[in-house]
C-alpha positions as CSV (number, residue, x, y, z in Angstrom):
1,M,-10.8,25.5,-13.7
2,L,-9.4,22.6,-12.4
3,N,-6.3,21.4,-14.2
4,L,-7.1,17.6,-14.9
5,T,-5.6,14.7,-17.2
6,P,-8.2,12.7,-18.8
7,R,-7.5,8.7,-18.8
8,Y,-9.5,8.6,-22.1
9,T,-10.1,11.5,-24.3
10,S,-12.6,9.7,-27.0
11,T,-16.3,10.5,-27.3
12,R,-17.6,8.5,-29.7
13,I,-18.6,4.8,-29.4
14,D,-16.9,3.7,-32.7
15,E,-13.7,5.3,-31.4
16,L,-13.4,2.7,-28.8
17,P,-11.7,-0.7,-28.9
18,T,-14.0,-2.7,-31.1
19,A,-14.5,-5.3,-28.7
20,L,-15.8,-2.8,-26.2
21,Q,-18.3,-1.1,-28.6
22,P,-21.1,-3.7,-27.7
23,L,-20.7,-2.8,-23.9
24,A,-20.9,0.9,-24.7
25,A,-24.1,0.8,-26.1
26,Q,-25.3,-0.2,-22.9
27,S,-23.2,2.3,-20.8
28,F,-21.0,4.3,-23.0
29,T,-19.5,5.2,-19.4
30,L,-18.2,2.0,-18.3
31,A,-17.1,1.2,-21.7
32,R,-14.7,4.4,-21.7
33,L,-13.8,3.8,-18.2
34,Y,-12.2,0.2,-19.3
35,A,-10.6,2.2,-22.2
36,G,-8.7,4.2,-20.0
37,R,-7.8,1.1,-17.9
38,G,-6.1,-0.1,-21.1
39,I,-8.7,-3.0,-21.6
40,T,-9.5,-3.6,-25.2
41,V,-11.0,-7.2,-25.1
42,P,-14.0,-8.7,-22.8
43,D,-11.7,-11.4,-21.8
44,E,-9.2,-8.9,-19.4
45,L,-12.3,-8.6,-17.7
46,E,-13.2,-12.2,-16.7
47,T,-13.3,-13.4,-13.1
48,G,-13.5,-17.2,-13.4
49,L,-10.6,-19.0,-11.5
50,S,-9.6,-20.8,-15.0
51,G,-8.1,-17.4,-15.9
52,L,-5.6,-17.4,-13.5
53,L,-2.1,-17.9,-14.5
54,P,-0.7,-21.1,-14.3
55,A,1.5,-22.3,-11.3
56,E,3.7,-24.4,-13.5
57,M,5.3,-20.8,-14.9
58,L,6.5,-20.0,-11.2
59,H,10.3,-20.9,-11.4
60,G,10.9,-23.2,-8.0
61,V,7.7,-24.2,-7.5
62,T,7.8,-27.5,-8.8
63,E,10.9,-28.2,-6.6
64,A,9.0,-26.7,-3.6
65,V,5.8,-28.7,-4.0
66,R,7.9,-31.7,-3.8
67,L,9.9,-30.9,-0.7
68,L,6.7,-30.1,0.8
69,D,5.0,-33.0,-0.6
70,V,7.8,-35.3,1.2
71,A,7.6,-33.3,4.7
72,I,4.1,-33.9,5.0
73,D,4.3,-37.9,4.0
74,E,7.8,-38.5,6.7
75,G,6.0,-36.3,9.2
76,Q,8.6,-33.4,9.1
77,R,8.8,-30.4,11.1
78,I,7.8,-27.6,9.2
79,L,8.3,-24.2,10.3
80,V,6.4,-21.0,8.7
81,V,8.3,-17.8,9.2
82,G,6.5,-14.9,8.1
83,D,6.3,-11.2,8.2
84,F,4.7,-8.7,10.6
85,D,2.5,-7.1,8.3
86,C,-0.8,-7.7,6.6
87,D,0.6,-10.0,3.8
88,G,2.7,-11.5,6.1
89,A,0.0,-12.6,8.8
90,T,-2.4,-13.6,6.0
91,S,0.4,-15.8,4.3
92,T,1.0,-17.2,7.7
93,A,-2.2,-18.1,8.0
94,L,-2.9,-19.6,4.7
95,M,0.0,-21.9,5.0
96,M,-1.3,-23.1,8.3
97,R,-4.9,-23.4,7.5
98,A,-3.9,-25.4,4.2
99,L,-0.8,-27.6,5.3
100,T,-2.6,-28.6,8.8
101,K,-5.3,-30.1,6.5
102,M,-2.9,-32.0,4.3
103,G,-1.8,-33.7,7.5
104,A,1.5,-31.6,8.2
105,V,3.3,-31.1,11.6
106,V,3.7,-27.4,11.1
107,D,3.6,-24.1,13.4
108,F,4.8,-20.5,12.9
109,L,7.0,-17.8,14.0
110,V,6.7,-14.1,13.2
111,P,9.7,-11.8,14.1
112,D,9.0,-9.1,16.5
113,R,9.5,-6.1,14.6
114,F,11.2,-4.5,17.6
115,K,13.5,-7.6,18.5
116,Y,14.7,-9.2,15.6
117,G,13.8,-6.8,12.6
118,Y,12.4,-8.6,9.4
119,G,13.0,-11.4,7.4
120,L,14.7,-14.9,7.9
121,T,17.8,-13.3,9.8
122,P,20.2,-15.8,11.6
123,E,18.6,-14.6,15.2
124,I,15.3,-15.6,14.1
125,V,16.6,-19.0,12.5
126,E,18.2,-19.7,16.0
127,L,15.0,-18.9,17.9
128,G,13.1,-21.2,15.6
129,I,15.9,-23.9,16.1
130,E,15.7,-23.6,20.0
131,T,11.7,-23.5,20.0
132,Y,10.7,-25.6,17.5
133,K,13.4,-28.0,16.0
134,P,12.3,-27.8,12.8
135,D,13.6,-30.0,10.0
136,M,12.2,-27.7,7.1
137,I,11.7,-23.7,6.9
138,V,9.1,-22.0,4.8
139,T,9.4,-18.3,4.3
140,V,6.3,-16.4,3.3
141,D,6.1,-12.8,2.0
142,N,10.2,-12.7,3.3
143,G,13.7,-14.3,2.5
144,I,14.3,-13.3,-0.6
145,S,17.7,-11.3,0.5
146,S,18.1,-13.6,3.6
147,H,21.4,-15.1,2.6
148,E,22.6,-15.2,6.1
149,G,19.6,-16.9,7.9
150,V,19.6,-19.4,4.8
151,A,23.3,-20.2,5.8
152,R,22.4,-20.6,9.4
153,A,19.5,-22.4,8.9
154,K,21.6,-25.1,6.6
155,A,24.4,-25.5,9.1
156,D,21.9,-27.0,11.2
157,G,20.9,-29.1,8.1
158,I,17.4,-27.4,7.9
159,I,15.4,-27.6,4.5
160,V,14.5,-23.8,3.4
161,I,12.0,-23.0,1.0
162,I,11.4,-19.3,0.3
163,T,8.2,-17.9,-1.0
164,D,8.2,-13.9,-1.4
165,H,7.5,-11.4,-4.1
166,H,9.8,-8.5,-3.1
167,L,12.1,-7.2,-5.8
168,T,15.5,-8.2,-6.2
169,T,18.4,-7.7,-8.5
170,K,20.6,-10.2,-6.9
171,E,21.0,-13.9,-6.9
172,T,18.8,-15.7,-4.7
173,P,20.0,-17.4,-1.2
174,P,21.2,-20.8,-1.8
175,A,17.7,-22.2,-0.2
176,E,16.2,-25.5,-1.6
177,A,13.8,-24.1,-3.4
178,V,12.8,-20.2,-4.0
179,V,9.5,-19.0,-5.5
180,N,9.2,-15.6,-6.3
181,P,7.3,-13.7,-9.3
182,N,10.1,-11.1,-9.4
183,Q,13.2,-13.2,-8.9
184,L,15.4,-13.1,-11.6
185,D,15.0,-15.8,-14.9
186,C,10.8,-16.2,-13.7
187,D,8.6,-16.2,-16.3
188,F,5.3,-15.4,-14.4
189,T,3.8,-12.7,-16.7
190,S,2.0,-11.1,-13.5
191,K,4.9,-9.5,-11.1
192,A,2.0,-8.2,-9.0
193,L,1.3,-11.2,-6.9
194,V,2.3,-10.0,-3.4
195,G,3.3,-12.7,-0.5
196,V,0.1,-14.2,0.0
197,G,-0.4,-14.7,-3.6
198,V,2.6,-16.3,-3.9
199,A,1.7,-18.9,-0.8
200,F,-1.7,-19.6,-2.6
201,Y,0.1,-20.6,-6.0
202,V,2.5,-23.0,-3.9
203,L,-0.3,-24.9,-2.0
204,G,-2.6,-24.9,-4.6
205,R,0.3,-26.9,-6.8
206,L,1.0,-29.1,-3.7
207,A,-2.8,-29.7,-3.1
208,K,-3.4,-30.8,-6.8
209,L,-0.1,-32.8,-6.7
210,R,-1.2,-34.6,-3.5
211,R,-4.8,-35.1,-4.9
212,E,-3.5,-36.6,-8.0
213,A,-1.6,-39.1,-5.9
214,G,-4.7,-40.3,-3.6
215,K,-2.9,-38.1,-0.4
216,S,-4.6,-36.4,2.1
217,T,-5.2,-32.6,0.5
218,V,-7.4,-29.5,0.6
219,Q,-9.1,-27.4,-2.0
220,V,-7.0,-24.2,-1.3
221,S,-9.3,-22.0,-3.2
222,Q,-11.8,-21.9,0.3
223,Y,-9.3,-19.8,1.6
224,L,-9.4,-17.0,-0.9
225,D,-10.8,-14.5,1.6
226,L,-7.1,-14.6,3.1
227,V,-5.7,-14.1,-0.3
228,A,-8.0,-11.1,-1.3
229,L,-7.1,-9.4,2.4
230,G,-3.4,-9.3,2.0
231,T,-3.6,-8.4,-1.6
232,I,-6.0,-5.3,-1.0
233,A,-3.9,-4.5,2.4
234,D,-0.3,-4.9,0.9
235,V,-1.9,-3.0,-2.1
236,G,-0.7,-5.3,-5.0
237,V,-1.4,-4.0,-8.3
238,L,-4.6,-5.1,-9.5
239,D,-3.3,-6.7,-12.9
240,K,-6.2,-9.4,-14.3
241,N,-4.9,-12.3,-12.2
242,N,-5.0,-10.4,-8.9
243,R,-8.7,-8.8,-9.8
244,I,-9.6,-12.6,-10.0
245,L,-8.0,-13.5,-6.7
246,V,-9.7,-10.8,-4.9
247,H,-13.4,-11.1,-6.9
248,H,-13.3,-14.3,-5.4
249,G,-12.4,-13.7,-1.7
250,L,-14.7,-10.9,-1.8
251,T,-17.3,-13.1,-3.0
252,A,-16.6,-15.5,-0.2
253,I,-17.0,-13.3,2.4
254,R,-19.8,-11.7,1.3
255,Q,-21.5,-14.9,1.7
256,G,-19.9,-15.5,5.0
257,R,-17.6,-18.1,3.7
258,C,-14.7,-17.2,5.5
259,C,-12.5,-17.5,8.8
260,L,-14.5,-16.2,11.8
261,G,-11.5,-13.9,12.5
262,I,-12.7,-11.7,9.4
263,L,-16.0,-11.5,10.6
264,A,-15.3,-10.4,14.1
265,L,-12.8,-7.9,12.8
266,L,-15.9,-6.7,10.6
267,E,-18.2,-6.8,14.0
268,Q,-15.7,-4.7,15.7
269,A,-15.9,-2.0,12.9
270,G,-19.5,-2.2,12.5
271,R,-19.5,-3.2,9.0
272,D,-21.9,-5.7,7.2
273,P,-20.1,-8.6,5.5
274,K,-22.8,-8.5,2.7
275,Q,-22.1,-5.0,1.9
276,L,-18.0,-5.4,1.9
277,H,-16.2,-3.6,-0.9
278,A,-12.6,-4.6,-2.2
279,Q,-11.5,-0.8,-0.6
280,D,-12.6,-2.1,2.7
281,F,-9.8,-4.4,2.6
282,G,-7.6,-1.6,2.9
283,F,-9.2,0.8,5.2
284,V,-11.0,-1.5,7.3
285,L,-9.6,-5.1,8.1
286,G,-5.7,-4.1,6.7
287,P,-5.1,-1.6,9.8
288,R,-6.8,-3.6,12.4
289,I,-4.4,-7.0,11.5
290,N,-1.2,-4.3,10.7
291,A,-2.0,-2.8,14.3
292,A,-0.8,-6.5,16.0
293,G,2.8,-5.9,14.0
294,R,2.7,-2.2,14.6
295,M,2.2,-2.2,18.2
296,D,2.5,-5.4,19.8
297,N,3.1,-9.0,18.0
298,M,1.7,-10.0,15.1
299,R,1.0,-13.5,16.4
300,I,-2.6,-12.1,17.5
301,G,-3.1,-10.9,14.1
302,I,-2.6,-14.3,13.0
303,E,-4.2,-16.2,15.9
304,C,-7.1,-14.0,14.8
305,L,-7.1,-15.0,11.4
306,L,-6.6,-19.0,12.5
307,T,-9.2,-19.6,15.2
308,E,-12.1,-21.9,14.5
309,D,-14.0,-20.5,17.9
310,W,-15.8,-17.4,17.6
311,S,-15.8,-16.4,21.2
312,T,-12.0,-16.6,20.9
313,A,-11.9,-14.8,17.5
314,Q,-14.1,-11.9,19.0
315,R,-11.9,-11.7,21.7
316,L,-8.7,-11.1,19.5
317,A,-10.7,-8.7,17.3
318,Q,-11.1,-6.8,20.3
319,E,-7.6,-6.8,21.2
320,L,-6.6,-6.1,17.7
321,E,-9.4,-3.0,17.6
322,Q,-7.3,-1.6,20.8
323,L,-4.0,-2.1,19.3
324,N,-5.0,0.1,16.2
325,R,-6.9,3.0,18.7
326,T,-3.5,3.0,20.2
327,R,-1.7,3.1,16.7
328,R,-3.9,5.7,15.9
329,H,-2.7,7.8,19.2
330,V,0.7,7.1,18.2
331,E,0.1,8.2,14.9
332,G,-1.4,11.4,15.2
333,E,1.2,12.5,17.6
334,M,3.8,11.9,15.2
335,R,2.1,13.3,12.3
336,A,1.6,16.6,14.4
337,Q,5.3,16.9,14.7
338,T,6.1,16.2,11.1
339,D,3.6,18.7,10.0
340,S,5.2,21.0,12.6
341,I,8.7,20.3,11.2
342,V,7.8,20.7,7.9
343,Q,5.9,24.1,8.4
344,T,8.3,25.8,10.2
345,L,11.6,24.9,8.0
346,A,9.7,25.5,5.1
347,A,9.6,28.9,6.3
348,D,13.0,29.1,7.3
349,D,14.0,28.3,4.0
350,D,11.8,31.4,2.6
351,L,13.9,33.8,5.0
352,E,16.7,31.7,3.7
353,N,16.1,32.2,0.2
354,N,14.8,35.7,0.4
355,D,18.6,36.6,1.8
356,L,20.1,34.9,-0.7
357,E,18.0,37.1,-3.5
358,N,19.2,40.3,-1.5
359,N,22.5,39.1,-1.5
360,D,22.5,38.5,-5.2
361,L,21.2,42.0,-5.8
362,E,24.1,43.4,-3.7
363,N,26.9,41.3,-5.1
364,S,25.5,40.5,-8.8
365,S,29.3,40.5,-10.0
366,S,30.4,37.6,-7.9
367,N,29.8,34.3,-8.7
368,N,28.8,32.8,-5.5
369,S,31.4,30.1,-5.4
370,N,31.1,30.0,-1.7
371,L,27.4,29.3,-1.4
372,D,26.9,25.5,0.0
373,A,26.6,23.3,-2.7
374,N,24.4,20.9,-0.8
375,N,21.7,23.5,-0.4
376,D,19.1,21.4,-1.4
377,E,19.4,18.6,0.7
378,I,17.0,17.4,3.5
379,I,18.3,17.1,7.0
380,P,16.2,17.4,9.7
381,H,18.0,15.3,12.1
382,D,18.8,17.0,15.5
383,E,20.2,16.3,18.4
384,S,16.9,17.6,20.5
385,K,13.9,15.5,20.2
386,H,11.2,17.9,18.7
387,N,13.0,20.7,17.6
388,S,15.5,21.2,14.4
389,S,17.4,24.0,13.2
390,A,17.8,26.0,9.9
391,K,20.8,23.8,9.5
392,N,19.0,20.8,9.7
393,K,16.1,21.2,7.6
394,P,13.4,18.7,5.8
395,V,12.4,20.7,3.3
396,S,14.3,23.4,1.7
397,N,14.1,25.1,-1.8
398,G,13.9,22.8,-4.4
399,N,13.4,19.8,-2.5
400,R,12.7,16.3,-4.2
401,S,11.7,14.1,-1.3
402,I,11.0,14.5,2.6
403,I,13.2,12.5,4.9
404,L,12.9,13.1,8.9
405,Y,14.0,11.5,11.9
406,Q,13.8,11.7,15.7
407,D,15.0,9.9,18.3
408,D,11.4,9.2,20.2
409,W,9.9,7.9,17.3
410,H,7.7,4.7,17.1
411,Q,9.0,2.4,14.3
412,G,5.6,0.7,14.1
413,V,3.8,3.9,12.5
414,I,6.8,5.5,10.4
415,G,5.4,3.8,7.3
416,I,2.0,5.2,7.6
417,V,3.7,8.6,8.9
418,A,5.6,8.8,5.3
419,G,2.6,7.7,3.2
420,R,0.5,10.8,4.8
421,L,3.6,12.8,3.8
422,K,3.9,11.5,0.5
423,E,0.3,12.1,0.0
424,S,0.1,15.7,1.4
425,H,3.5,17.1,-0.2
426,Y,3.7,14.8,-3.2
427,L,7.4,14.0,-2.7
428,P,9.1,10.4,-1.8
429,S,9.2,10.5,1.8
430,I,11.2,8.3,4.1
431,V,10.8,8.5,7.9
432,F,13.3,6.8,10.2
433,A,13.0,5.7,13.9
434,P,15.2,4.1,16.2
435,A,15.6,0.3,15.9
436,D,15.4,0.4,19.5
437,T,14.3,3.8,21.8
438,E,16.7,2.8,24.2
439,R,19.7,2.8,22.2
440,T,20.0,6.0,20.0
441,G,23.9,6.4,19.6
442,D,25.7,7.4,16.8
443,D,26.9,3.7,16.0
444,D,22.9,2.3,16.5
445,A,20.8,1.4,14.5
446,I,17.7,3.3,12.9
447,K,14.9,2.3,10.7
448,G,13.4,3.9,8.0
449,S,9.8,3.4,5.6
450,A,9.6,4.9,2.4
451,R,6.5,5.5,0.6
452,S,6.7,6.8,-3.0
453,I,5.2,8.9,-6.0
454,A,4.3,7.8,-9.7
455,G,7.5,8.0,-11.4
456,V,10.0,7.6,-8.6
457,H,10.6,3.5,-8.0
458,I,11.6,4.0,-4.6
459,R,13.6,0.5,-3.8
460,D,15.5,1.0,-7.3
461,A,16.0,4.7,-5.6
462,I,17.4,3.4,-2.5
463,E,19.7,0.5,-4.5
464,Q,21.2,3.2,-6.3
465,V,22.5,5.0,-3.1
466,A,23.8,1.6,-1.9
467,E,25.4,1.0,-5.1
468,R,27.4,4.6,-4.7
469,Y,27.8,4.8,-1.1
470,P,28.3,0.6,0.3
471,E,29.1,2.1,3.7
472,L,25.8,4.0,4.2
473,I,22.7,1.5,4.0
474,T,22.7,-1.9,6.4
475,H,19.8,-3.6,4.8
476,F,17.0,-2.6,2.3
477,G,14.5,-4.0,-0.3
478,G,10.9,-3.4,-1.0
479,H,9.2,-2.4,-4.2
480,A,8.3,0.6,-6.7
481,M,5.9,2.4,-4.0
482,A,7.2,1.1,-0.6
483,A,10.2,0.5,1.1
484,G,12.3,0.1,4.2
485,L,15.9,0.1,5.0
486,T,18.2,0.4,8.3
487,L,21.2,2.2,8.5
488,K,23.4,3.7,11.5
489,R,22.4,6.7,13.4
490,R,25.7,8.6,12.1
491,N,25.1,8.0,8.3
492,F,21.7,9.6,8.5
493,E,22.8,13.0,6.7
494,A,25.2,11.5,4.5
495,F,21.9,9.5,3.3
496,V,19.8,12.0,3.0
497,T,22.5,14.0,0.4
498,A,23.1,10.9,-1.3
499,F,19.4,10.2,-2.0
500,N,18.5,13.8,-2.9
501,E,21.5,13.4,-5.2
502,V,19.5,10.3,-7.0
503,M,16.6,12.5,-7.1
504,A,18.1,15.5,-8.6
505,E,19.0,13.6,-11.7
506,M,15.1,12.9,-12.3
507,D,13.0,14.7,-14.7
508,D,11.0,17.9,-13.4
509,E,7.9,16.5,-14.9
510,V,8.1,13.3,-12.2
511,F,7.5,15.7,-9.5
512,A,4.7,17.6,-10.9
513,E,1.3,15.7,-9.4
514,Q,-1.1,14.7,-12.2
515,K,-4.7,14.6,-10.9
516,F,-6.5,12.2,-13.4
517,T,-10.3,12.1,-14.6
518,D,-12.6,9.6,-16.2
519,G,-14.5,12.8,-17.5
520,P,-18.1,13.7,-17.2
521,L,-20.9,11.4,-16.5
522,Q,-23.9,11.6,-18.7
523,A,-27.2,12.9,-17.0
524,G,-28.5,9.0,-16.7
525,D,-25.6,7.8,-14.4
526,F,-26.5,10.4,-11.9
527,S,-28.5,7.4,-10.1
528,L,-28.4,4.8,-7.2
529,W,-28.6,2.1,-10.0
530,F,-25.2,3.5,-11.7
531,A,-23.4,3.7,-8.4
532,E,-23.9,0.4,-7.2
533,H,-23.6,-1.1,-10.7
534,L,-20.1,1.0,-11.2
535,A,-18.7,-0.6,-7.8
536,N,-19.6,-3.7,-8.5
537,A,-18.4,-3.7,-12.0
538,S,-14.4,-4.4,-11.2
539,I,-12.2,-4.7,-8.3
540,W,-11.1,-1.5,-8.3
541,G,-7.7,-0.3,-6.6
542,H,-4.0,0.4,-7.1
543,G,-3.4,-0.3,-10.8
544,F,-7.0,-0.5,-11.7
545,A,-7.8,3.1,-10.4
546,P,-11.4,3.9,-9.1
547,P,-13.4,5.7,-11.3
548,I,-13.4,9.4,-10.8
549,F,-15.1,11.9,-13.0
550,D,-15.6,15.7,-13.3
551,G,-18.0,18.1,-14.2
552,I,-19.5,21.9,-13.5
553,F,-22.2,22.2,-11.2
554,E,-24.6,24.8,-10.7
555,V,-24.7,25.4,-6.7
556,L,-28.2,25.7,-5.0
557,S,-27.1,25.6,-1.5
558,F,-24.4,24.8,0.7
559,K,-23.0,24.6,4.6
560,V,-20.0,24.1,6.4
561,L,-19.9,21.4,8.8
562,K,-17.7,21.4,11.8
563,D,-15.6,24.5,10.1
564,K,-13.9,22.0,7.8
565,H,-16.5,19.5,5.7
566,L,-18.3,21.4,2.7
567,K,-22.0,20.1,1.7
568,L,-23.2,21.4,-1.3
569,S,-26.7,20.5,-3.0
570,L,-26.1,21.1,-7.1
571,R,-27.5,20.9,-9.9
572,Y,-26.7,19.1,-13.0
573,P,-27.6,19.6,-16.7
574,D,-30.9,17.5,-17.7
575,V,-30.9,15.7,-14.2
576,Q,-34.2,16.6,-12.8
577,Y,-33.4,16.5,-8.9
578,P,-30.9,18.1,-6.6
579,I,-27.3,16.3,-6.2
580,E,-26.1,16.2,-2.8
581,A,-21.8,16.3,-2.5
582,I,-19.8,16.4,0.4
583,Y,-16.1,17.4,0.6
584,F,-14.4,16.3,3.7
585,N,-11.6,18.2,5.1
586,F,-12.1,21.1,2.8
587,D,-10.3,24.9,3.6
588,S,-13.1,26.6,4.2
589,S,-11.4,30.0,4.0
590,A,-11.1,29.0,0.5
591,W,-14.6,28.9,0.1
592,D,-16.9,31.9,-1.5
593,Y,-20.5,32.1,-0.3
594,R,-21.2,33.5,-3.6
595,A,-20.6,30.5,-5.7
596,E,-22.6,29.8,-8.1
597,K,-21.0,27.3,-10.1
598,V,-18.4,24.8,-9.2
599,H,-16.1,22.6,-11.2
600,L,-15.8,19.1,-9.3
601,L,-13.5,16.2,-9.5
602,F,-15.7,13.7,-7.7
603,Q,-16.5,10.0,-6.9
604,L,-19.6,8.5,-6.9
605,D,-20.8,7.2,-3.8
606,I,-24.1,5.8,-2.1
607,N,-24.9,7.5,1.2
608,E,-26.9,5.5,4.0
609,W,-28.6,7.4,6.8
610,N,-31.3,5.7,8.8
611,G,-32.0,2.9,6.3
612,K,-32.5,4.9,3.7
613,Q,-30.1,5.0,0.7
614,S,-29.3,8.5,-1.3
615,L,-26.5,9.1,-4.2
616,Q,-23.6,11.6,-3.2
617,L,-20.7,12.8,-4.8
618,M,-17.7,12.5,-2.7
619,V,-15.5,15.6,-3.8
620,K,-12.1,15.1,-4.2
621,D,-11.2,18.6,-5.8
622,L,-12.8,21.9,-6.2
623,A,-12.6,25.1,-8.1
624,L,-14.9,27.8,-8.2
625,V,-16.1,28.9,-11.6
626,K,-16.2,32.9,-12.7
627,E,-18.9,33.8,-14.9
628,T,-17.3,35.9,-17.7
629,V,-19.3,39.0,-18.8
630,E,-19.0,40.0,-22.8
631,V,-18.9,43.7,-23.1
632,S,-20.2,44.9,-26.6
């Protein structure tokens, strides 16, 4: 049987929160799902824009809006400085669209990942001055740590407004206005806004101010397609506020009320806008936009989101599609290398542990004081490009992280590879690549992208390293689940040791993966109607987990497809028809062709084939159920 943790344990309607009991009379399963996600009153499920938190709660928004209002009226040159991911692209496109409609003189600049790195650096300020001669700089999705960049701008008399959402425990830069729900002294109760969400709030408040003054303005809610895309692609926590934003953006796209670039990207992906779901922002649209920043320059992605010409949108979408294919190829090569390193050195570590055990048996009276005190550290750095010695291993006995670096890795995909490692090994994972592949000396910079597990706040963990060893890390920033950092190549191994010191202080339970379930389905839930109803019952995603169920099924038949996918036909109690299920990338060697019953962890899905729809279970985990024979 599978070892699963139930999100909600009550099995009776009268045990549900009182406000959910009327819903339970219609669908006990749905009421149980909401209760398992902390919903206690129906108001928490409302989707009207009136349910959004007021912009006035954002610290700094009033001053930011005042400065922007003056800049528009006086024709000041405004330069929007964005970031090179999907959140940065949608934030930049949103600012450009809304400010232009309000009559602003505005342009944008996004740092080239490979030349300038992240944020409002002095170098990017100088490039902006040289190219656009701005009177005002507005950052989106960056800037909260850009003290030097702000100082450089102010030295030329440029007004700086920072809009950002990244975490900080330090004083904010001395900009004229800083809007960030995660800055110190901000009372905005939702800390989950991503960069495009912050930009939306600033622009919405600005539009209201100008509307009340009888000035040129715009209905900013018409751009919620961009807000929804950026929120999901940046893995924003789907609290009530973000669910409202994404709901309206998703609805707009389904109705065709969105920018042409999104429609062109969906065309490239072969997706019908009318059938779009929230997860498609993260798995279909987001990767194609992100490919521009990962492999080339995010300007392509932003221009795709800005164009009002369909043929131009199609051309740019095709460019993004090709960049995404290139990204997949590079990522695939890097993933193969990282998997090989991890497997090889884990095997080396097993041999080392066996040697240690044998040594312990032979020298049981010794105190082993000569053993390496840092035996747990993860040190994959090696002078050769694809090889790592037993001394420099990325995985070792008792390890609590995976940290890798190679001189020829591509910094545009290190975040994706780190995410794959985290998923497959359930460990915080950090993958580094050279900031410049032509410069890989000890004093040259390497950039790392980190992805984490529940319970390990990765940004805070990196900050602990920076506080203990100030000389190791040049720059860092991020969130609980993802972060970025820069350090000198010579400091890599010392950083690994320091990071593992922080990990060693955490409880063992943090590193034990929990698999959650929403429990069993009722027989009537195995229907197309319920699957579709469930998909549209809320905005599911990070922080509001998609429904996942478990149950014991009788196996009617099975097929192994392409040696790696398991297709099942199943029977469930009181369901009068066979239920189809598919388990992608299943280890076929673990299957027993004699299996009669299986315990499945699964999600409901609608399979479409040749214009027909059918219910299908997407299997996430499986265990064979062995029949017990009683002996009298």
